[in-house]
C-alpha positions as CSV (number, residue, x, y, z in Angstrom):
1,M,90.8,100.2,65.1
2,S,89.3,102.1,68.0
3,T,90.1,101.2,71.6
4,L,87.2,100.6,73.9
5,P,87.1,102.9,77.0
6,R,87.9,101.3,80.3
7,V,84.7,101.2,82.2
8,L,84.3,100.8,86.0
9,V,80.8,100.1,87.4
10,V,80.3,101.2,91.0
11,T,77.6,99.3,92.9
12,P,76.7,99.9,96.5
13,T,75.2,96.9,98.3
14,Y,73.4,96.2,101.5
15,N,71.8,92.7,101.9
16,E,72.1,91.9,98.2
17,R,73.5,88.3,98.5
18,D,70.9,86.9,96.1
19,N,71.4,89.5,93.4
20,L,75.1,90.2,93.5
21,P,76.5,87.0,91.9
22,I,74.1,87.3,89.0
23,L,74.6,91.1,88.6
24,V,78.4,90.8,88.6
25,R,78.4,88.2,85.9
26,E,76.0,90.2,83.7
27,V,78.1,93.4,84.1
28,L,81.3,91.6,83.2
29,A,79.6,89.9,80.2
30,V,79.3,93.4,78.6
31,G,83.0,93.1,77.7
32,D,86.5,92.7,78.9
33,H,86.9,96.4,79.1
34,V,84.3,96.5,82.0
35,S,85.1,96.0,85.7
36,I,83.1,96.5,88.8
37,L,83.6,97.9,92.3
38,V,81.3,96.6,94.9
39,V,81.0,98.8,98.0
40,D,79.3,96.8,100.8
41,D,77.9,98.5,103.8
42,A,78.7,95.7,106.3
43,S,75.7,93.7,105.1
44,P,74.5,91.3,107.9
45,D,73.4,88.7,105.2
46,G,77.0,88.1,104.1
47,T,77.0,90.1,100.8
48,G,80.5,91.2,101.6
49,R,81.8,87.7,101.8
50,I,80.1,86.9,98.5
51,A,81.8,90.0,96.9
52,D,85.2,88.7,98.1
53,D,84.5,85.3,96.5
54,L,83.7,87.0,93.3
55,A,86.8,89.1,93.4
56,A,88.8,85.9,93.8
57,E,87.0,84.4,90.9
58,F,87.5,87.4,88.6
59,P,90.9,88.9,89.7
60,G,91.5,92.4,88.4
61,R,87.9,92.8,87.2
62,V,86.0,92.7,90.5
63,H,87.0,95.0,93.3
64,V,85.5,95.2,96.8
65,M,85.3,97.9,99.4
66,H,84.1,97.0,102.8
67,R,82.6,100.0,104.7
68,T,82.2,100.1,108.4
69,G,81.3,103.8,109.0
70,K,77.9,105.5,108.8
71,R,75.6,103.6,106.5
72,G,73.7,105.2,103.6
73,L,73.7,105.5,99.8
74,G,75.4,108.8,99.9
75,R,78.1,107.8,102.3
76,S,78.8,104.6,100.3
77,Y,79.1,106.6,97.0
78,V,81.4,109.2,98.6
79,D,83.9,106.5,99.6
80,A,83.5,104.4,96.5
81,L,83.7,107.2,93.9
82,S,86.6,108.9,95.7
83,Q,88.5,105.7,95.1
84,A,87.1,105.2,91.6
85,V,88.5,108.5,90.3
86,T,92.0,107.4,91.3
87,M,91.8,104.2,89.3
88,E,93.1,103.7,85.7
89,V,89.7,103.9,84.0
90,D,88.1,106.3,81.5
91,L,84.4,106.0,82.5
92,I,82.8,105.4,85.8
93,C,79.2,104.2,86.0
94,Q,76.8,104.1,88.9
95,M,74.1,101.4,89.2
96,D,72.0,99.7,91.8
97,A,72.5,96.1,92.7
98,D,68.9,95.0,92.7
99,F,68.4,94.8,88.9
100,S,66.2,97.8,88.7
101,H,69.1,99.1,86.6
102,D,69.5,96.4,83.9
103,P,73.1,95.8,82.8
104,K,71.9,95.5,79.2
105,Y,71.7,99.3,79.1
106,L,75.4,99.8,80.0
107,P,76.5,99.8,76.4
108,D,73.9,102.5,75.6
109,L,75.2,104.8,78.3
110,V,78.8,104.2,77.3
111,A,78.1,104.8,73.6
112,A,76.2,108.0,74.3
113,I,79.0,109.5,76.4
114,E,81.6,108.4,73.8
115,A,79.6,109.8,70.8
116,G,78.4,113.0,72.2
117,P,79.8,116.1,74.0
118,H,78.6,114.8,77.3
119,D,80.5,114.5,80.6
120,L,77.7,112.6,82.2
121,V,74.9,110.5,80.8
122,I,71.9,109.5,82.8
123,G,69.8,106.3,82.3
124,S,66.4,108.1,82.3
125,R,63.0,106.7,83.2
126,Y,61.3,109.8,82.0
127,L,63.0,110.8,78.7
128,Y,60.1,109.6,76.5
129,G,57.1,109.5,78.8
130,V,57.3,107.0,81.7
131,S,59.3,103.8,81.5
132,V,58.8,102.1,84.9
133,V,57.6,98.5,85.5
134,N,56.0,97.1,88.7
135,W,55.6,100.3,90.7
136,P,52.4,101.0,92.5
137,L,50.6,104.2,91.3
138,S,51.6,106.0,94.6
139,R,55.3,105.4,94.0
140,L,55.1,106.5,90.4
141,I,53.3,109.7,91.4
142,L,55.9,110.4,94.1
143,S,58.8,109.9,91.7
144,T,57.4,112.0,88.8
145,F,56.4,114.7,91.2
146,A,59.9,114.6,92.9
147,N,61.6,115.1,89.5
148,R,59.4,118.0,88.6
149,Y,59.9,119.5,92.0
150,V,63.7,119.2,91.7
151,R,63.8,120.7,88.2
152,A,61.6,123.6,89.2
153,I,63.9,124.6,92.0
154,T,67.3,123.8,90.5
155,A,66.6,124.2,86.8
156,L,68.7,121.0,86.2
157,P,68.8,120.1,82.5
158,A,67.6,116.5,82.9
159,C,64.3,114.7,82.8
160,D,65.3,112.2,85.5
161,C,67.2,114.0,88.2
162,T,66.8,111.2,90.7
163,S,68.0,108.3,88.5
164,G,70.9,106.4,90.0
165,Y,72.0,104.8,86.7
166,R,74.7,107.1,85.4
167,C,77.9,107.1,83.4
168,W,80.6,109.8,84.0
169,R,83.8,110.7,82.3
170,R,86.4,110.1,85.1
171,E,87.8,113.6,84.9
172,A,84.4,115.2,85.2
173,L,83.5,113.1,88.3
174,A,86.9,114.0,89.8
175,R,86.0,117.7,89.7
176,L,83.2,117.2,92.2
177,P,84.0,117.9,95.9
178,L,82.6,114.5,97.0
179,R,84.0,114.7,100.5
180,A,82.1,118.0,101.1
181,F,78.7,116.5,100.2
182,V,76.3,116.3,103.1
183,S,73.3,114.6,101.5
184,D,72.5,110.9,101.9
185,G,69.8,108.7,100.4
186,Y,68.4,109.7,97.0
187,A,69.0,113.4,97.7
188,F,72.7,112.6,97.2
189,L,72.0,111.9,93.5
190,V,70.4,115.4,93.1
191,E,73.4,117.0,94.9
192,M,75.8,115.3,92.5
193,L,73.9,116.6,89.5
194,Y,73.7,120.2,90.9
195,Q,77.4,120.1,91.7
196,A,78.2,118.8,88.2
197,M,76.1,121.6,86.7
198,G,78.1,124.0,88.7
199,T,81.4,122.8,87.3
200,G,80.0,123.2,83.8
201,A,79.6,119.5,83.1
202,R,77.6,118.6,80.0
203,I,74.6,116.4,81.0
204,G,72.8,114.0,78.6
205,E,70.3,111.2,78.9
206,V,69.4,107.9,77.3
207,P,66.1,106.0,77.8
208,I,65.9,102.9,80.0
209,I,63.1,100.8,81.3
210,Y,63.2,100.7,85.1
211,V,62.0,97.5,86.7
212,E,61.2,97.3,90.4
213,R,63.8,95.2,92.4
214,R,63.7,91.4,92.0
215,E,64.7,90.5,95.5
216,G,65.1,92.2,98.9
217,Q,63.5,95.4,100.3
218,S,63.3,98.9,99.0
219,K,65.5,101.5,100.8
220,M,62.9,104.2,100.5
221,S,61.8,105.7,103.9
222,R,60.1,108.7,105.3
223,G,63.5,110.2,106.2
224,V,64.8,109.7,102.7
225,I,61.7,111.5,101.3
226,L,62.0,114.4,103.8
227,E,65.7,114.9,102.9
228,S,64.8,115.0,99.3
229,V,62.3,117.8,99.9
230,F,64.8,120.1,101.6
231,V,68.1,119.4,99.7
232,P,67.2,121.2,96.4
233,W,66.5,124.4,98.4
234,R,69.7,124.1,100.3
235,L,71.7,123.6,97.1
236,V,70.2,126.7,95.4
237,L,70.6,128.9,98.4
238,R,74.2,127.9,98.8
239,H,75.0,128.3,95.0
240,P,72.3,130.4,93.4
241,S,74.5,131.4,90.4
242,W,74.7,127.7,89.4
243,R,70.9,127.4,88.8
244,G,70.2,126.5,85.2
245,R,73.9,126.7,84.2
246,R,74.6,124.7,81.0
247,G,77.9,123.1,80.1
């Protein structure tokens, strides 16, 4: 009888009080081998308090980190993933708290990383065409162009370099110099992939359908877009020998 891998799902939150209770229950419903780490960026809407209530309701399966430093997706992930790699788990998943990443795909990511030679599996919106729901045409064009732009500069071996739905082998994630990362926003996700490629990590993808967030506001901004333009060039100029490296 095979033993299921211990899976930790890391979820950054900022003003997600409406989504978090539902999300946590759906993630935990995947199986007893799955737990979740909520990293809250001092949400003014009380998301952090709700996370603490959930941790009390599901002791040992719901963990909470309260951040008080500089806000941002990248800073949240640096702190949360740095803790996650020290925990007694086999796989570490990243997912958004707004249901754009449906928990129903978690078993697919876990199965792919367990079955294949991969160190990292991405939940991809663009593996077989375009699988996005409820985006305006302008957002879809921006996203597809951004992925082509990133791949052209970095030669990353993935169709969806900016997807935040990912599953890592803990030891592969532990090899990344997270504290040395300088990107924030969605550029952080690209930096993670490029650093992973530099360590020789084997990267795979499984298809998902991405649905625009149910509640709250998108965190996309002009600053996030500008950072995403410059970060791929900075990565390649800093580590040119990593470009196109395969695990």
